[in-house]
Structures are given as structure tokens and as C-alpha cells.
N, CA, C, O and the ligand as a Tripos MOL2 file, in Angstrom:
@<TRIPOS>MOLECULE
protein
  265   263    67     0     0
PROTEIN
NO_CHARGES

@<TRIPOS>ATOM
      1 N          53.0400  -15.0640  -33.9700 N.3       1 MET1
      2 CA         54.0550  -14.0410  -34.5170 C.3       1 MET1
      3 C          55.3240  -14.1810  -33.7940 C.2       1 MET1
      4 O          55.2910  -14.1790  -32.5640 O.2       1 MET1
      5 N          56.4200  -14.3000  -34.4060 N.am      2 PRO2
      6 CA         57.7640  -14.3830  -33.7230 C.3       2 PRO2
      7 C          58.1310  -13.2150  -32.8520 C.2       2 PRO2
      8 O          57.7450  -12.1030  -33.2100 O.2       2 PRO2
      9 N          58.7740  -13.3310  -31.8420 N.am      3 GLU3
     10 CA         59.0790  -12.2190  -30.9430 C.3       3 GLU3
     11 C          60.1440  -11.3480  -31.7560 C.2       3 GLU3
     12 O          61.0420  -11.8940  -32.3970 O.2       3 GLU3
     13 N          60.0070  -10.1060  -31.6980 N.am      4 ASP4
     14 CA         60.9620   -9.3190  -32.2600 C.3       4 ASP4
     15 C          61.8230   -8.5690  -31.2340 C.2       4 ASP4
     16 O          61.4200   -7.5920  -30.6040 O.2       4 ASP4
     17 N          63.0140   -9.1000  -31.1260 N.am      5 ASN5
     18 CA         63.8660   -8.4610  -30.0340 C.3       5 ASN5
     19 C          64.6840   -7.2240  -30.4910 C.2       5 ASN5
     20 O          65.3540   -6.5500  -29.7080 O.2       5 ASN5
     21 N          64.5750   -6.9760  -31.8460 N.am      6 ASN6
     22 CA         65.4450   -5.8050  -32.2510 C.3       6 ASN6
     23 C          64.4350   -4.6080  -32.4760 C.2       6 ASN6
     24 O          63.7030   -4.5620  -33.4650 O.2       6 ASN6
     25 N          64.4470   -3.7520  -31.5970 N.am      7 SER7
     26 CA         63.6150   -2.5330  -31.5170 C.3       7 SER7
     27 C          63.7740   -1.7540  -32.7310 C.2       7 SER7
     28 O          62.8440   -1.0090  -33.0390 O.2       7 SER7
     29 N          64.8340   -1.8070  -33.4920 N.am      8 ASN8
     30 CA         65.0400   -0.8920  -34.6170 C.3       8 ASN8
     31 C          64.1650   -1.3640  -35.8070 C.2       8 ASN8
     32 O          64.0070   -0.6280  -36.7810 O.2       8 ASN8
     33 N          63.6050   -2.5720  -35.7310 N.am      9 THR9
     34 CA         62.8220   -2.9500  -36.8310 C.3       9 THR9
     35 C          61.3230   -2.7920  -36.5320 C.2       9 THR9
     36 O          60.5200   -3.1230  -37.4040 O.2       9 THR9
     37 N          60.9050   -2.3170  -35.3770 N.am     10 ARG10
     38 CA         59.5800   -2.0870  -35.0250 C.3      10 ARG10
     39 C          59.1810   -0.6490  -35.5860 C.2      10 ARG10
     40 O          59.8520    0.3430  -35.3000 O.2      10 ARG10
     41 N          58.1350   -0.5940  -36.3420 N.am     11 LYS11
     42 CA         57.7880    0.6300  -36.9220 C.3      11 LYS11
     43 C          56.7440    1.4130  -36.1750 C.2      11 LYS11
     44 O          56.6950    2.6430  -36.1450 O.2      11 LYS11
     45 N          55.8960    0.5740  -35.5640 N.am     12 PHE12
     46 CA         54.8120    1.2520  -34.6900 C.3      12 PHE12
     47 C          54.4330    0.3400  -33.5980 C.2      12 PHE12
     48 O          54.6850   -0.8640  -33.6310 O.2      12 PHE12
     49 N          53.7900    0.9650  -32.5770 N.am     13 ILE13
     50 CA         53.2360    0.1990  -31.5260 C.3      13 ILE13
     51 C          51.6950    0.3890  -31.5040 C.2      13 ILE13
     52 O          51.1750    1.3770  -32.0210 O.2      13 ILE13
     53 N          51.0470   -0.4990  -30.9470 N.am     14 GLY14
     54 CA         49.5930   -0.3970  -30.6970 C.3      14 GLY14
     55 C          49.4090    0.2770  -29.3050 C.2      14 GLY14
     56 O          50.1140   -0.0850  -28.3640 O.2      14 GLY14
     57 N          48.5020    1.2200  -29.1670 N.am     15 VAL15
     58 CA         48.3360    1.9280  -27.9050 C.3      15 VAL15
     59 C          46.8270    1.9710  -27.6560 C.2      15 VAL15
     60 O          45.9890    1.8890  -28.5540 O.2      15 VAL15
     61 N          46.5500    2.1110  -26.3110 N.am     16 TRP16
     62 CA         45.1780    2.2410  -25.8250 C.3      16 TRP16
     63 C          45.0660    3.6750  -25.3500 C.2      16 TRP16
     64 O          45.6980    4.0750  -24.3720 O.2      16 TRP16
     65 N          44.2600    4.4340  -26.0520 N.am     17 PHE17
     66 CA         44.0770    5.7910  -25.6420 C.3      17 PHE17
     67 C          42.8750    5.9000  -24.5670 C.2      17 PHE17
     68 O          41.7110    5.6740  -24.8970 O.2      17 PHE17
     69 N          43.2220    6.2380  -23.3540 N.am     18 GLU18
     70 CA         42.3960    6.2790  -22.2040 C.3      18 GLU18
     71 C          41.4100    7.3850  -22.4170 C.2      18 GLU18
     72 O          40.2630    7.2960  -21.9790 O.2      18 GLU18
     73 N          41.8550    8.4680  -23.1090 N.am     19 CYS19
     74 CA         40.9630    9.6160  -23.2310 C.3      19 CYS19
     75 C          39.7940    9.3610  -23.9100 C.2      19 CYS19
     76 O          38.7570    9.8920  -23.5110 O.2      19 CYS19
     77 N          39.7860    8.5280  -25.0130 N.am     20 CYS20
     78 CA         38.5780    8.1080  -25.7560 C.3      20 CYS20
     79 C          38.2170    6.6690  -25.7820 C.2      20 CYS20
     80 O          37.2700    6.2370  -26.4390 O.2      20 CYS20
     81 N          39.0540    5.8870  -24.9970 N.am     21 HIS21
     82 CA         38.7870    4.4980  -24.9380 C.3      21 HIS21
     83 C          38.7890    3.8820  -26.2660 C.2      21 HIS21
     84 O          37.8420    3.1970  -26.6530 O.2      21 HIS21
     85 N          39.8880    4.1220  -27.0110 N.am     22 THR22
     86 CA         39.9890    3.4700  -28.3160 C.3      22 THR22
     87 C          41.4670    3.1520  -28.5850 C.2      22 THR22
     88 O          42.3790    3.6330  -27.9120 O.2      22 THR22
     89 N          41.6380    2.3320  -29.5870 N.am     23 TYR23
     90 CA         43.0260    1.8680  -29.9830 C.3      23 TYR23
     91 C          43.5880    2.7060  -31.0790 C.2      23 TYR23
     92 O          42.8390    3.2200  -31.9090 O.2      23 TYR23
     93 N          44.8430    2.8570  -31.1100 N.am     24 GLY24
     94 CA         45.4760    3.6440  -32.1570 C.3      24 GLY24
     95 C          46.9120    3.1550  -32.2910 C.2      24 GLY24
     96 O          47.3080    2.2030  -31.6180 O.2      24 GLY24
     97 N          47.7090    3.8110  -33.1680 N.am     25 ARG25
     98 CA         48.9760    3.4760  -33.3350 C.3      25 ARG25
     99 C          49.9620    4.6440  -33.1560 C.2      25 ARG25
    100 O          49.6590    5.8120  -33.3970 O.2      25 ARG25
    101 N          51.1540    4.2410  -32.7180 N.am     26 LEU26
    102 CA         52.0980    5.3780  -32.5940 C.3      26 LEU26
    103 C          53.3240    4.8560  -33.4440 C.2      26 LEU26
    104 O          53.7980    3.7270  -33.3140 O.2      26 LEU26
    105 N          53.7780    5.8070  -34.3270 N.am     27 TYR27
    106 CA         54.8890    5.4290  -35.1840 C.3      27 TYR27
    107 C          56.1430    6.0090  -34.7770 C.2      27 TYR27
    108 O          56.2140    7.1510  -34.3240 O.2      27 TYR27
    109 N          57.2080    5.1900  -34.9380 N.am     28 LYS28
    110 CA         58.4700    5.6270  -34.6410 C.3      28 LYS28
    111 C          58.9860    6.7290  -35.4640 C.2      28 LYS28
    112 O          58.7470    6.7340  -36.6710 O.2      28 LYS28
    113 N          59.7220    7.7270  -34.8760 N.am     29 ASN29
    114 CA         60.2580    8.7620  -35.6550 C.3      29 ASN29
    115 C          61.5430    8.3330  -36.3720 C.2      29 ASN29
    116 O          62.1520    7.3060  -36.0720 O.2      29 ASN29
    117 N          61.9010    9.1430  -37.2920 N.am     30 LYS30
    118 CA         63.0390    8.6560  -38.1530 C.3      30 LYS30
    119 C          64.3470    8.5250  -37.3280 C.2      30 LYS30
    120 O          65.2020    7.7120  -37.6780 O.2      30 LYS30
    121 N          64.5120    9.3070  -36.2470 N.am     31 GLU31
    122 CA         65.6330    9.2180  -35.4520 C.3      31 GLU31
    123 C          65.6590    7.9110  -34.5300 C.2      31 GLU31
    124 O          66.6880    7.5230  -33.9760 O.2      31 GLU31
    125 N          64.4590    7.2960  -34.4280 N.am     32 GLY32
    126 CA         64.3800    6.1920  -33.5290 C.3      32 GLY32
    127 C          64.3760    6.4490  -32.1490 C.2      32 GLY32
    128 O          64.6110    5.5270  -31.3680 O.2      32 GLY32
    129 N          64.1000    7.7690  -31.6830 N.am     33 THR33
    130 CA         64.1590    7.9680  -30.3420 C.3      33 THR33
    131 C          62.7830    8.0260  -29.5460 C.2      33 THR33
    132 O          62.7340    8.0620  -28.3170 O.2      33 THR33
    133 N          61.6960    8.0320  -30.3640 N.am     34 LEU34
    134 CA         60.3960    7.9780  -29.6850 C.3      34 LEU34
    135 C          59.3230    7.5720  -30.6750 C.2      34 LEU34
    136 O          59.5170    7.6830  -31.8860 O.2      34 LEU34
    137 N          58.2640    7.1330  -30.2000 N.am     35 TYR35
    138 CA         57.0610    6.9590  -30.9190 C.3      35 TYR35
    139 C          56.1660    8.0660  -30.7200 C.2      35 TYR35
    140 O          56.0820    8.6230  -29.6260 O.2      35 TYR35
    141 N          55.4460    8.4360  -31.7890 N.am     36 ARG36
    142 CA         54.5110    9.5700  -31.6610 C.3      36 ARG36
    143 C          53.3220    9.3000  -32.6190 C.2      36 ARG36
    144 O          53.4290    8.6000  -33.6260 O.2      36 ARG36
    145 N          52.2310    9.8870  -32.2400 N.am     37 GLY37
    146 CA         50.9630    9.8230  -32.9570 C.3      37 GLY37
    147 C          49.8830   10.5160  -32.3500 C.2      37 GLY37
    148 O          50.1080   11.2440  -31.3830 O.2      37 GLY37
    149 N          48.7050   10.3700  -32.8180 N.am     38 ARG38
    150 CA         47.5590   11.0800  -32.2230 C.3      38 ARG38
    151 C          46.4150   10.1240  -31.9490 C.2      38 ARG38
    152 O          46.2500    9.1180  -32.6380 O.2      38 ARG38
    153 N          45.6720   10.4320  -30.9930 N.am     39 CYS39
    154 CA         44.4760    9.7680  -30.7230 C.3      39 CYS39
    155 C          43.4530    9.9180  -31.9260 C.2      39 CYS39
    156 O          43.1100   11.0260  -32.3390 O.2      39 CYS39
    157 N          43.0270    8.8160  -32.4180 N.am     40 PRO40
    158 CA         42.1370    8.9080  -33.7180 C.3      40 PRO40
    159 C          40.8540    9.6800  -33.4980 C.2      40 PRO40
    160 O          40.2130   10.1570  -34.4350 O.2      40 PRO40
    161 N          40.5200    9.7810  -32.2920 N.am     41 LYS41
    162 CA         39.2150   10.4770  -32.0920 C.3      41 LYS41
    163 C          39.3620   11.8820  -31.8050 C.2      41 LYS41
    164 O          38.7920   12.7080  -32.5180 O.2      41 LYS41
    165 N          40.1250   12.2520  -30.7550 N.am     42 CYS42
    166 CA         40.2830   13.6910  -30.3520 C.3      42 CYS42
    167 C          41.4950   14.3440  -30.9140 C.2      42 CYS42
    168 O          41.6810   15.5530  -30.7790 O.2      42 CYS42
    169 N          42.3430   13.5440  -31.5570 N.am     43 LEU43
    170 CA         43.5580   14.0500  -32.1610 C.3      43 LEU43
    171 C          44.6180   14.6280  -31.1940 C.2      43 LEU43
    172 O          45.5120   15.4000  -31.5400 O.2      43 LEU43
    173 N          44.4190   14.1760  -29.9730 N.am     44 ARG44
    174 CA         45.4610   14.6070  -28.9530 C.3      44 ARG44
    175 C          46.7370   13.9900  -29.2590 C.2      44 ARG44
    176 O          46.8110   12.7660  -29.3720 O.2      44 ARG44
    177 N          47.8090   14.7880  -29.4120 N.am     45 PRO45
    178 CA         49.1310   14.1970  -29.7130 C.3      45 PRO45
    179 C          49.7090   13.4680  -28.5390 C.2      45 PRO45
    180 O          49.4690   13.8270  -27.3860 O.2      45 PRO45
    181 N          50.5040   12.4010  -28.8420 N.am     46 ILE46
    182 CA         51.1100   11.6870  -27.6900 C.3      46 ILE46
    183 C          52.4690   11.2360  -28.2500 C.2      46 ILE46
    184 O          52.6110   10.8900  -29.4230 O.2      46 ILE46
    185 N          53.4950   11.2600  -27.3080 N.am     47 LYS47
    186 CA         54.8380   10.9030  -27.7170 C.3      47 LYS47
    187 C          55.2190    9.8650  -26.5470 C.2      47 LYS47
    188 O          54.8030   10.0220  -25.4000 O.2      47 LYS47
    189 N          55.9800    8.8790  -26.9000 N.am     48 VAL48
    190 CA         56.4410    7.8600  -26.0460 C.3      48 VAL48
    191 C          57.9480    7.6830  -26.3000 C.2      48 VAL48
    192 O          58.3300    7.1550  -27.3450 O.2      48 VAL48
    193 N          58.8600    8.1390  -25.3080 N.am     49 PRO49
    194 CA         60.2140    7.9790  -25.5450 C.3      49 PRO49
    195 C          60.5330    6.4780  -25.6380 C.2      49 PRO49
    196 O          59.9260    5.6600  -24.9470 O.2      49 PRO49
    197 N          61.4680    6.1450  -26.4790 N.am     50 ILE50
    198 CA         61.9880    4.7580  -26.6670 C.3      50 ILE50
    199 C          63.0220    4.5090  -25.6960 C.2      50 ILE50
    200 O          64.1400    4.9900  -25.8780 O.2      50 ILE50
    201 N          62.7450    3.7500  -24.6030 N.am     51 ASN51
    202 CA         63.7030    3.4150  -23.5390 C.3      51 ASN51
    203 C          63.3000    2.0370  -23.0920 C.2      51 ASN51
    204 O          62.4050    1.4050  -23.6520 O.2      51 ASN51
    205 N          63.9870    1.5920  -22.0700 N.am     52 ALA52
    206 CA         63.6260    0.2440  -21.5440 C.3      52 ALA52
    207 C          62.1500    0.0970  -21.0830 C.2      52 ALA52
    208 O          61.4840   -0.9250  -21.2520 O.2      52 ALA52
    209 N          61.7430    1.1580  -20.5200 N.am     53 GLU53
    210 CA         60.3400    1.0920  -19.9330 C.3      53 GLU53
    211 C          59.3900    1.0280  -21.0860 C.2      53 GLU53
    212 O          58.4810    0.1980  -21.0490 O.2      53 GLU53
    213 N          59.5210    1.8300  -22.1030 N.am     54 SER54
    214 CA         58.5470    1.8180  -23.2040 C.3      54 SER54
    215 C          58.6440    0.5420  -24.0100 C.2      54 SER54
    216 O          57.6400    0.0910  -24.5630 O.2      54 SER54
    217 N          59.8180   -0.0540  -24.0940 N.am     55 GLU55
    218 CA         60.0550   -1.2170  -24.8890 C.3      55 GLU55
    219 C          59.3550   -2.4110  -24.0330 C.2      55 GLU55
    220 O          58.7560   -3.3260  -24.5980 O.2      55 GLU55
    221 N          59.4760   -2.3260  -22.6940 N.am     56 LYS56
    222 CA         58.8050   -3.2500  -21.8900 C.3      56 LYS56
    223 C          57.2470   -3.1550  -22.1820 C.2      56 LYS56
    224 O          56.5430   -4.1530  -22.3320 O.2      56 LYS56
    225 N          56.8070   -1.9120  -22.2430 N.am     57 ALA57
    226 CA         55.3660   -1.7470  -22.4920 C.3      57 ALA57
    227 C          54.9780   -2.3010  -23.8810 C.2      57 ALA57
    228 O          53.9160   -2.9130  -23.9960 O.2      57 ALA57
    229 N          55.7300   -2.1270  -24.8560 N.am     58 THR58
    230 CA         55.4230   -2.6140  -26.2100 C.3      58 THR58
    231 C          55.3760   -4.1200  -26.1940 C.2      58 THR58
    232 O          54.6680   -4.7150  -27.0070 O.2      58 THR58
    233 N          56.0530   -4.7170  -25.3620 N.am     59 ASN59
    234 CA         56.0120   -6.2250  -25.2430 C.3      59 ASN59
    235 C          54.6900   -6.6450  -24.8560 C.2      59 ASN59
    236 O          54.2830   -7.7710  -25.1420 O.2      59 ASN59
    237 N          53.9460   -5.7470  -24.1780 N.am     60 ARG60
    238 CA         52.5450   -6.0990  -23.8040 C.3      60 ARG60
    239 C          51.6420   -5.6310  -24.9160 C.2      60 ARG60
    240 O          50.4400   -5.8760  -24.8200 O.2      60 ARG60
    241 N          52.1260   -4.9590  -25.9970 N.am     61 ARG61
    242 CA         51.4920   -4.6100  -27.1440 C.3      61 ARG61
    243 C          50.7560   -3.2460  -26.9700 C.2      61 ARG61
    244 O          50.4990   -2.5490  -27.9520 O.2      61 ARG61
    245 N          50.4290   -2.8860  -25.7280 N.am     62 PHE62
    246 CA         49.7360   -1.6890  -25.5870 C.3      62 PHE62
    247 C          50.4000   -0.7130  -24.5150 C.2      62 PHE62
    248 O          50.9060   -1.0870  -23.4570 O.2      62 PHE62
    249 N          50.3200    0.4770  -24.9260 N.am     63 PHE63
    250 CA         50.9480    1.4900  -24.0530 C.3      63 PHE63
    251 C          49.8150    2.4450  -23.7610 C.2      63 PHE63
    252 O          49.1730    2.9290  -24.6930 O.2      63 PHE63
    253 N          49.5420    2.7410  -22.4750 N.am     64 ARG64
    254 CA         48.4820    3.5770  -22.0290 C.3      64 ARG64
    255 C          48.9380    5.0130  -22.2090 C.2      64 ARG64
    256 O          49.9020    5.4260  -21.5650 O.2      64 ARG64
    257 N          48.2790    5.7880  -23.0610 N.am     65 GLY65
    258 CA         48.5540    7.2440  -23.1670 C.3      65 GLY65
    259 C          48.1460    7.8790  -21.8300 C.2      65 GLY65
    260 O          47.1810    7.4300  -21.2110 O.2      65 GLY65
    261 N          48.8480    8.8900  -21.3880 N.am     66 SER66
    262 CA         48.4900    9.4880  -20.1890 C.3      66 SER66
    263 C          48.5270   11.0190  -20.3920 C.2      66 SER66
    264 O          48.2440   11.7730  -19.4600 O.2      66 SER66
    265 ZN         41.2100   10.9040  -27.4020 Zn       67 ZN67
@<TRIPOS>BOND
     1     1     2 1
     2     2     3 1
     3     3     4 2
     4     3     5 am
     5     5     6 1
     6     6     7 1
     7     7     8 2
     8     7     9 am
     9     9    10 1
    10    10    11 1
    11    11    12 2
    12    11    13 am
    13    13    14 1
    14    14    15 1
    15    15    16 2
    16    15    17 am
    17    17    18 1
    18    18    19 1
    19    19    20 2
    20    19    21 am
    21    21    22 1
    22    22    23 1
    23    23    24 2
    24    23    25 am
    25    25    26 1
    26    26    27 1
    27    27    28 2
    28    27    29 am
    29    29    30 1
    30    30    31 1
    31    31    32 2
    32    31    33 am
    33    33    34 1
    34    34    35 1
    35    35    36 2
    36    35    37 am
    37    37    38 1
    38    38    39 1
    39    39    40 2
    40    39    41 am
    41    41    42 1
    42    42    43 1
    43    43    44 2
    44    43    45 am
    45    45    46 1
    46    46    47 1
    47    47    48 2
    48    47    49 am
    49    49    50 1
    50    50    51 1
    51    51    52 2
    52    51    53 am
    53    53    54 1
    54    54    55 1
    55    55    56 2
    56    55    57 am
    57    57    58 1
    58    58    59 1
    59    59    60 2
    60    59    61 am
    61    61    62 1
    62    62    63 1
    63    63    64 2
    64    63    65 am
    65    65    66 1
    66    66    67 1
    67    67    68 2
    68    67    69 am
    69    69    70 1
    70    70    71 1
    71    71    72 2
    72    71    73 am
    73    73    74 1
    74    74    75 1
    75    75    76 2
    76    75    77 am
    77    77    78 1
    78    78    79 1
    79    79    80 2
    80    79    81 am
    81    81    82 1
    82    82    83 1
    83    83    84 2
    84    83    85 am
    85    85    86 1
    86    86    87 1
    87    87    88 2
    88    87    89 am
    89    89    90 1
    90    90    91 1
    91    91    92 2
    92    91    93 am
    93    93    94 1
    94    94    95 1
    95    95    96 2
    96    95    97 am
    97    97    98 1
    98    98    99 1
    99    99   100 2
   100    99   101 am
   101   101   102 1
   102   102   103 1
   103   103   104 2
   104   103   105 am
   105   105   106 1
   106   106   107 1
   107   107   108 2
   108   107   109 am
   109   109   110 1
   110   110   111 1
   111   111   112 2
   112   111   113 am
   113   113   114 1
   114   114   115 1
   115   115   116 2
   116   115   117 am
   117   117   118 1
   118   118   119 1
   119   119   120 2
   120   119   121 am
   121   121   122 1
   122   122   123 1
   123   123   124 2
   124   123   125 am
   125   125   126 1
   126   126   127 1
   127   127   128 2
   128   127   129 am
   129   129   130 1
   130   130   131 1
   131   131   132 2
   132   131   133 am
   133   133   134 1
   134   134   135 1
   135   135   136 2
   136   135   137 am
   137   137   138 1
   138   138   139 1
   139   139   140 2
   140   139   141 am
   141   141   142 1
   142   142   143 1
   143   143   144 2
   144   143   145 am
   145   145   146 1
   146   146   147 1
   147   147   148 2
   148   147   149 am
   149   149   150 1
   150   150   151 1
   151   151   152 2
   152   151   153 am
   153   153   154 1
   154   154   155 1
   155   155   156 2
   156   155   157 am
   157   157   158 1
   158   158   159 1
   159   159   160 2
   160   159   161 am
   161   161   162 1
   162   162   163 1
   163   163   164 2
   164   163   165 am
   165   165   166 1
   166   166   167 1
   167   167   168 2
   168   167   169 am
   169   169   170 1
   170   170   171 1
   171   171   172 2
   172   171   173 am
   173   173   174 1
   174   174   175 1
   175   175   176 2
   176   175   177 am
   177   177   178 1
   178   178   179 1
   179   179   180 2
   180   179   181 am
   181   181   182 1
   182   182   183 1
   183   183   184 2
   184   183   185 am
   185   185   186 1
   186   186   187 1
   187   187   188 2
   188   187   189 am
   189   189   190 1
   190   190   191 1
   191   191   192 2
   192   191   193 am
   193   193   194 1
   194   194   195 1
   195   195   196 2
   196   195   197 am
   197   197   198 1
   198   198   199 1
   199   199   200 2
   200   199   201 am
   201   201   202 1
   202   202   203 1
   203   203   204 2
   204   203   205 am
   205   205   206 1
   206   206   207 1
   207   207   208 2
   208   207   209 am
   209   209   210 1
   210   210   211 1
   211   211   212 2
   212   211   213 am
   213   213   214 1
   214   214   215 1
   215   215   216 2
   216   215   217 am
   217   217   218 1
   218   218   219 1
   219   219   220 2
   220   219   221 am
   221   221   222 1
   222   222   223 1
   223   223   224 2
   224   223   225 am
   225   225   226 1
   226   226   227 1
   227   227   228 2
   228   227   229 am
   229   229   230 1
   230   230   231 1
   231   231   232 2
   232   231   233 am
   233   233   234 1
   234   234   235 1
   235   235   236 2
   236   235   237 am
   237   237   238 1
   238   238   239 1
   239   239   240 2
   240   239   241 am
   241   241   242 1
   242   242   243 1
   243   243   244 2
   244   243   245 am
   245   245   246 1
   246   246   247 1
   247   247   248 2
   248   247   249 am
   249   249   250 1
   250   250   251 1
   251   251   252 2
   252   251   253 am
   253   253   254 1
   254   254   255 1
   255   255   256 2
   256   255   257 am
   257   257   258 1
   258   258   259 1
   259   259   260 2
   260   259   261 am
   261   261   262 1
   262   262   263 1
   263   263   264 2
@<TRIPOS>SUBSTRUCTURE
     1 MET1         2 RESIDUE 1 A MET
     2 PRO2         6 RESIDUE 1 A PRO
     3 GLU3        10 RESIDUE 1 A GLU
     4 ASP4        14 RESIDUE 1 A ASP
     5 ASN5        18 RESIDUE 1 A ASN
     6 ASN6        22 RESIDUE 1 A ASN
     7 SER7        26 RESIDUE 1 A SER
     8 ASN8        30 RESIDUE 1 A ASN
     9 THR9        34 RESIDUE 1 A THR
    10 ARG10       38 RESIDUE 1 A ARG
    11 LYS11       42 RESIDUE 1 A LYS
    12 PHE12       46 RESIDUE 1 A PHE
    13 ILE13       50 RESIDUE 1 A ILE
    14 GLY14       54 RESIDUE 1 A GLY
    15 VAL15       58 RESIDUE 1 A VAL
    16 TRP16       62 RESIDUE 1 A TRP
    17 PHE17       66 RESIDUE 1 A PHE
    18 GLU18       70 RESIDUE 1 A GLU
    19 CYS19       74 RESIDUE 1 A CYS
    20 CYS20       78 RESIDUE 1 A CYS
    21 HIS21       82 RESIDUE 1 A HIS
    22 THR22       86 RESIDUE 1 A THR
    23 TYR23       90 RESIDUE 1 A TYR
    24 GLY24       94 RESIDUE 1 A GLY
    25 ARG25       98 RESIDUE 1 A ARG
    26 LEU26      102 RESIDUE 1 A LEU
    27 TYR27      106 RESIDUE 1 A TYR
    28 LYS28      110 RESIDUE 1 A LYS
    29 ASN29      114 RESIDUE 1 A ASN
    30 LYS30      118 RESIDUE 1 A LYS
    31 GLU31      122 RESIDUE 1 A GLU
    32 GLY32      126 RESIDUE 1 A GLY
    33 THR33      130 RESIDUE 1 A THR
    34 LEU34      134 RESIDUE 1 A LEU
    35 TYR35      138 RESIDUE 1 A TYR
    36 ARG36      142 RESIDUE 1 A ARG
    37 GLY37      146 RESIDUE 1 A GLY
    38 ARG38      150 RESIDUE 1 A ARG
    39 CYS39      154 RESIDUE 1 A CYS
    40 PRO40      158 RESIDUE 1 A PRO
    41 LYS41      162 RESIDUE 1 A LYS
    42 CYS42      166 RESIDUE 1 A CYS
    43 LEU43      170 RESIDUE 1 A LEU
    44 ARG44      174 RESIDUE 1 A ARG
    45 PRO45      178 RESIDUE 1 A PRO
    46 ILE46      182 RESIDUE 1 A ILE
    47 LYS47      186 RESIDUE 1 A LYS
    48 VAL48      190 RESIDUE 1 A VAL
    49 PRO49      194 RESIDUE 1 A PRO
    50 ILE50      198 RESIDUE 1 A ILE
    51 ASN51      202 RESIDUE 1 A ASN
    52 ALA52      206 RESIDUE 1 A ALA
    53 GLU53      210 RESIDUE 1 A GLU
    54 SER54      214 RESIDUE 1 A SER
    55 GLU55      218 RESIDUE 1 A GLU
    56 LYS56      222 RESIDUE 1 A LYS
    57 ALA57      226 RESIDUE 1 A ALA
    58 THR58      230 RESIDUE 1 A THR
    59 ASN59      234 RESIDUE 1 A ASN
    60 ARG60      238 RESIDUE 1 A ARG
    61 ARG61      242 RESIDUE 1 A ARG
    62 PHE62      246 RESIDUE 1 A PHE
    63 PHE63      250 RESIDUE 1 A PHE
    64 ARG64      254 RESIDUE 1 A ARG
    65 GLY65      258 RESIDUE 1 A GLY
    66 SER66      262 RESIDUE 1 A SER
    67 ZN67       265 GROUP 0 **** ****
């Protein structure tokens, strides 16, 4: 898969939910300021601000929910 350097085109990120040890997705909000979603098992909401650190995390494909 080609590397996507334009974060504006990224619609979601894959995340690892440590609470339930499962994978899920976080979708970018329409303002493009954060990713948000819920753990697919316990429905715990999670938000990830879009900044240099989270973009670095998405380059690893997974962001650990905390
Ligand atoms: Zn959970």
C-alpha cells in the first residue's frame, strides 16, 4: 500500500483497544481535528487529537487507547 503523506485524505485509523484486547477503528471528524470512535466490545468512547504525535502513531497503524 502506498504511503499516504496527506493526513487530510485519511478517513480512519486502526486502533488497539487495550480495555478489551481487540481492534477497532477511529474515524476522523468532519473538522479534521480528531479521530473518534468506540471500543467495539465495551463501547467506551475514545478520541485522538490529530497532531504530530497521533500522526506518528497512525504511521504504525495502531494507536493504543488509554
Ligand atoms: Zn473495551
